[in-house]
Structure formats: C-alpha cells, structure tokens
C-alpha positions in Angstrom: 22.1 58.1 56.2 20.0 61.1 57.0 21.4 64.6 56.7 19.6 67.8 57.8 20.0 70.5 55.4 19.3 74.3 55.4 19.9 76.5 52.5 20.0 80.2 52.8 19.2 83.1 50.5 19.4 82.3 46.7 20.0 78.6 47.6 16.7 78.3 49.5 15.1 77.2 46.2 17.1 74.0 46.4 16.1 73.0 50.0 14.2 69.7 50.3 10.7 70.2 51.6 11.2 68.1 54.7 14.6 69.6 55.4 16.4 66.2 55.2 18.2 64.3 52.6 19.0 60.5 52.4 22.5 59.7 51.2 24.6 56.5 51.1 27.3 56.0 53.7 30.5 57.7 52.8 28.9 60.5 50.9 30.6 63.9 50.8 29.3 67.4 50.9 29.9 67.5 47.1 27.5 64.4 46.8 25.0 66.3 48.9 25.1 69.3 46.5 24.7 67.0 43.6 21.7 65.2 45.1 20.0 68.7 45.6 21.0 69.9 42.2 23.0 72.8 43.5 25.9 73.9 41.3 29.1 73.9 43.4 30.1 77.4 42.2 26.9 78.8 43.7 27.9 77.8 47.2 30.2 80.1 49.1 30.1 78.9 52.7 29.4 75.4 54.0 28.9 74.6 57.8 28.7 71.0 59.0 27.5 70.8 62.7 28.2 74.5 63.1 31.8 74.3 61.8 33.1 75.6 58.6 33.9 72.7 56.2 34.8 72.0 52.6 33.1 70.1 49.7 35.4 67.1 50.2 34.2 66.5 53.8 32.7 63.1 54.4 29.3 63.3 56.1 27.9 61.1 58.9 24.4 60.1 59.8 22.6 62.9 61.7 24.9 65.7 60.4 23.4 69.1 59.9 24.6 71.1 56.9 24.1 74.7 56.2 24.8 76.2 52.8 25.3 79.9 52.0 25.7 81.6 48.6 28.1 84.5 48.0 26.3 87.6 49.0 26.7 90.9 47.1 25.5 94.2 47.9 26.0 97.9 47.3 
C-alpha cells in the first residue's frame, strides 16, 4: 500500500524524496517509522489524515501521515 508522508523540522532529513512509502497491508505507524529509519523517540506528534494518532495505528492505502518532532525553544 502507498502512504504519503510529510516530515517536519528535524525529521525532514528522513522524508522520502517522492513523498511516498510503500508498505505491506496491515503496517502500523511504527512500521512506517522503521521503514524510514526514524527513531520512535524523535517523534512527538503523529497525524494520520489530519487526526492525531499513535504509533500502534494500522495504516490504510492512501493515508497521509505527518510527523513532528518535539520542539524546544527559549
């Protein structure tokens, strides 16, 4: 299945060039992170189809996933 992916801020370096990832049916957000080489502890917010979600969420063909790191400032 094909998943659209957008990685923001410090996670942008993990984004696939085409903006899509192919995953097997039944893959979870956690599997997506592994496929992209993103350590789970670097991801603070996950949105699937514009809704906040968790790493255990099962993905479906055509989903769009947006990943955000923790943001610090001062």
